[in-house]
MARKOL-783031 format. One line per 4 residues: number of its first residue (from 1); for each residue z, y, x of C-alpha. Coordinates in steps of 0.2 Angstrom, whole numbers, plus 5000, padded with zeros to 4 digits. Layout:
! residues N
NUM = Z,Y,X | ...;
! end
This chain:
! residues 357
1 = 5000,5000,5000 | 4995,5017,5007 | 5009,5031,5003 | 5003,5049,4999;
5 = 5007,5061,5013 | 5008,5078,5004 | 5010,5095,5011 | 5025,5105,5006;
9 = 5028,5124,5007 | 5033,5128,5025 | 5047,5141,5023 | 5058,5145,5008;
13 = 5071,5159,5006 | 5082,5158,4991 | 5095,5172,4985 | 5098,5187,4975;
17 = 5090,5202,4985 | 5081,5190,4996 | 5065,5201,4992 | 5072,5214,5003;
21 = 5068,5203,5018 | 5050,5202,5015 | 5045,5215,5028 | 5055,5205,5041;
25 = 5047,5189,5036 | 5030,5196,5037 | 5031,5204,5054 | 5027,5188,5065;
29 = 5012,5185,5054 | 5003,5202,5056 | 4988,5202,5067 | 4982,5217,5076;
33 = 4975,5230,5063 | 4972,5217,5050 | 4981,5222,5034 | 4993,5212,5023;
37 = 4986,5211,5005 | 4999,5212,4991 | 4993,5205,4975 | 5005,5212,4962;
41 = 5005,5207,4943 | 4999,5223,4934 | 5014,5222,4923 | 5023,5231,4938;
45 = 5011,5246,4939 | 5022,5262,4939 | 5038,5251,4940 | 5051,5251,4953;
49 = 5045,5234,4961 | 5029,5241,4966 | 5039,5255,4977 | 5048,5240,4986;
53 = 5033,5231,4993 | 5034,5233,5012 | 5017,5241,5015 | 5013,5246,5033;
57 = 4997,5254,5040 | 4981,5248,5032 | 4991,5236,5020 | 4984,5237,5002;
61 = 4993,5234,4985 | 4981,5227,4972 | 4987,5227,4954 | 4980,5210,4948;
65 = 4975,5210,4930 | 4981,5193,4923 | 4979,5198,4905 | 4968,5182,4906;
69 = 4971,5168,4918 | 4962,5168,4934 | 4944,5164,4934 | 4933,5159,4949;
73 = 4923,5175,4948 | 4938,5185,4949 | 4944,5175,4964 | 4926,5178,4973;
77 = 4926,5196,4968 | 4943,5199,4976 | 4939,5189,4992 | 4922,5198,4994;
81 = 4930,5215,4992 | 4943,5211,5006 | 4929,5204,5017 | 4918,5220,5014;
85 = 4933,5232,5017 | 4942,5224,5031 | 4932,5210,5038 | 4948,5200,5040;
89 = 4966,5201,5034 | 4983,5195,5040 | 4988,5187,5024 | 4988,5188,5005;
93 = 5005,5189,4996 | 5006,5185,4978 | 5020,5194,4968 | 5021,5189,4949;
97 = 5020,5174,4937 | 5010,5159,4940 | 4993,5167,4938 | 4996,5180,4951;
101 = 5002,5166,4963 | 4987,5155,4959 | 4976,5170,4962 | 4984,5173,4979;
105 = 4982,5155,4984 | 4964,5155,4979 | 4959,5172,4988 | 4968,5166,5004;
109 = 4957,5150,5004 | 4941,5160,5000 | 4944,5171,5015 | 4940,5157,5026;
113 = 4929,5145,5015 | 4911,5148,5011 | 4903,5149,4994 | 4911,5151,4978;
117 = 4929,5145,4973 | 4920,5136,4959 | 4913,5124,4973 | 4931,5118,4977;
121 = 4937,5115,4959 | 4944,5097,4961 | 4954,5086,4973 | 4953,5089,4992;
125 = 4936,5099,4993 | 4943,5113,5003 | 4938,5111,5021 | 4947,5126,5030;
129 = 4964,5132,5030 | 4966,5150,5021 | 4973,5165,5029 | 4993,5166,5029;
133 = 5000,5167,5011 | 5016,5169,5002 | 5022,5168,4985 | 5035,5178,4976;
137 = 5038,5173,4958 | 5044,5185,4945 | 5044,5172,4931 | 5051,5155,4932;
141 = 5044,5139,4927 | 5026,5136,4932 | 5030,5129,4948 | 5015,5137,4956;
145 = 5026,5143,4970 | 5027,5125,4977 | 5011,5116,4970 | 4996,5111,4979;
149 = 4984,5118,4966 | 4978,5134,4958 | 4974,5134,4940 | 4956,5142,4939;
153 = 4944,5144,4925 | 4926,5141,4932 | 4908,5142,4925 | 4909,5124,4918;
157 = 4928,5119,4919 | 4946,5124,4920 | 4953,5115,4936 | 4962,5119,4951;
161 = 4958,5119,4970 | 4969,5105,4973 | 4971,5103,4992 | 4983,5101,5007;
165 = 4977,5119,5011 | 4983,5126,4995 | 5002,5127,4996 | 5010,5143,5002;
169 = 5016,5146,5019 | 5031,5155,5013 | 5040,5158,4996 | 5053,5170,4992;
173 = 5064,5165,4977 | 5074,5180,4972 | 5081,5178,4954 | 5084,5197,4952;
177 = 5065,5199,4951 | 5065,5190,4934 | 5078,5200,4926 | 5066,5210,4914;
181 = 5054,5197,4909 | 5049,5198,4891 | 5059,5185,4880 | 5043,5175,4873;
185 = 5035,5175,4891 | 5051,5169,4899 | 5052,5155,4886 | 5034,5149,4887;
189 = 5034,5149,4906 | 5051,5140,4906 | 5044,5128,4894 | 5030,5124,4906;
193 = 5043,5118,4918 | 5052,5108,4904 | 5036,5099,4899 | 5032,5096,4918;
197 = 5048,5086,4918 | 5045,5076,4902 | 5027,5071,4908 | 5033,5067,4925;
201 = 5048,5057,4920 | 5039,5047,4907 | 5023,5044,4917 | 5016,5028,4925;
205 = 5016,5037,4942 | 5035,5039,4942 | 5044,5035,4958 | 5062,5040,4964;
209 = 5056,5055,4973 | 5048,5063,4958 | 5063,5057,4947 | 5076,5065,4958;
213 = 5068,5082,4956 | 5062,5080,4938 | 5079,5075,4932 | 5087,5090,4940;
217 = 5074,5102,4934 | 5076,5094,4916 | 5095,5096,4916 | 5093,5115,4921;
221 = 5081,5118,4908 | 5093,5110,4895 | 5107,5120,4901 | 5097,5136,4900;
225 = 5088,5134,4883 | 5101,5124,4874 | 5116,5134,4880 | 5127,5146,4871;
229 = 5112,5159,4869 | 5117,5172,4881 | 5105,5177,4895 | 5112,5183,4911;
233 = 5111,5180,4930 | 5116,5163,4929 | 5102,5158,4918 | 5090,5167,4929;
237 = 5096,5157,4944 | 5095,5141,4936 | 5078,5143,4929 | 5071,5148,4946;
241 = 5078,5132,4954 | 5072,5122,4939 | 5054,5129,4942 | 5055,5124,4960;
245 = 5062,5107,4957 | 5050,5104,4943 | 5035,5109,4954 | 5042,5097,4967;
249 = 5043,5082,4954 | 5025,5083,4950 | 5020,5085,4968 | 5023,5066,4970;
253 = 5017,5061,4953 | 5007,5071,4939 | 5009,5079,4923 | 5002,5072,4907;
257 = 4995,5073,4889 | 5001,5091,4886 | 4993,5098,4901 | 4977,5089,4900;
261 = 4974,5095,4882 | 4981,5113,4886 | 4967,5115,4899 | 4954,5113,4886;
265 = 4962,5127,4875 | 4963,5138,4890 | 4945,5135,4895 | 4938,5138,4878;
269 = 4950,5150,4870 | 4958,5158,4885 | 4975,5152,4879 | 4988,5156,4893;
273 = 4995,5141,4901 | 5013,5141,4896 | 5009,5146,4878 | 4995,5132,4877;
277 = 5007,5119,4883 | 5019,5123,4870 | 5006,5124,4856 | 5001,5106,4861;
281 = 5017,5099,4866 | 5024,5103,4848 | 5012,5090,4841 | 5014,5076,4853;
285 = 5028,5066,4845 | 5017,5050,4847 | 5018,5051,4866 | 5035,5060,4870;
289 = 5045,5058,4854 | 5062,5062,4862 | 5055,5077,4873 | 5046,5085,4857;
293 = 5062,5083,4847 | 5072,5092,4860 | 5058,5105,4863 | 5059,5109,4844;
297 = 5077,5112,4846 | 5075,5124,4860 | 5061,5133,4850 | 5073,5135,4835;
301 = 5088,5140,4846 | 5078,5154,4855 | 5070,5160,4839 | 5052,5158,4846;
305 = 5036,5156,4835 | 5024,5144,4842 | 5006,5149,4837 | 4998,5137,4824;
309 = 4981,5134,4818 | 4972,5141,4833 | 4958,5129,4833 | 4954,5131,4815;
313 = 4936,5135,4811 | 4929,5130,4828 | 4912,5122,4828 | 4908,5104,4834;
317 = 4900,5111,4850 | 4917,5120,4854 | 4927,5105,4850 | 4915,5095,4862;
321 = 4918,5108,4875 | 4937,5107,4875 | 4936,5087,4874 | 4925,5087,4890;
325 = 4936,5099,4900 | 4952,5089,4895 | 4944,5072,4898 | 4940,5078,4916;
329 = 4958,5078,4920 | 4958,5060,4925 | 4974,5059,4935 | 4984,5067,4921;
333 = 4978,5054,4908 | 4981,5040,4920 | 4999,5046,4923 | 5002,5048,4904;
337 = 4993,5032,4898 | 4990,5021,4912 | 4974,5014,4920 | 4966,5009,4904;
341 = 4968,5027,4897 | 4950,5029,4892 | 4952,5015,4879 | 4967,5023,4872;
345 = 4962,5042,4872 | 4945,5041,4864 | 4934,5056,4860 | 4938,5054,4842;
349 = 4957,5053,4844 | 4956,5068,4856 | 4946,5078,4843 | 4959,5073,4829;
353 = 4973,5080,4840 | 4964,5097,4844 | 4961,5099,4825 | 4980,5098,4822;
357 = 4983,5113,4834;
! end
């Protein structure tokens, strides 16, 4: 048996106020006159966090519009802009939610790889390491800070650049940065972590490595979202570590049905990843009965409205598009349903599931 030898994040700093060390962390990675590029979630434009970014010399802050999840054409445009303006850069620093961190990872890779990012959507297609990259989450739950993928919507599919060159060189986990997150967004992103854990812990790829991280992340999510209803520093701390552990859990296993189906929604309708996972998971009692039951308790306790009927009125062609995208996520289906998953999840069965959403 051949065991997977996977790449992890090289350096991690955790703690309240650790963002203040970013300048010191970046100094050894600065190269001559090549600037550091800070991709900052557009949510922080004209907010105090933007003034705390440690810019030096020719460094540039780019406010990344993540109203929609990252597209390959957005990645390519940013990488080409930086190449035209600077030739080379010292690094790309992503500060924001999962979309911004995915964007930073992808732009870093495209600084040193030819063609379009769409050419690298898949598993182990990236040939060259990117420039130095660091991820700083301001929302907790996606696990993007530790994952070996970037969630990108391309011309023909929604699929990440999954490779050993994708993980960040450095992450800064500062729970203080998540304090002003909108309630709904915090819930949807936190549920991305919760759903990661359910899919990992019930999957056919499960092993003790995944289980150890997954169980801890699941427990933290339960404490946060089924607690006494108050939200404060303790909840922010716990959810940030749940996100990290949840991301580590799927690094050595995989996600499952909710993510596979959600990718179809994201590709066709532009549904954001966390919301899409919630919309799908809400209807997956057949596959995750205990998890869905607890998820519904969390939704009720936190007074969240899960969007309904979002696929109503779609054409046969549109359903086929979502089905094609979803069925392309083969490792996810295999983890969820086993090696014979194609006999279980037929096109008709998947169509019926999409119609319920």
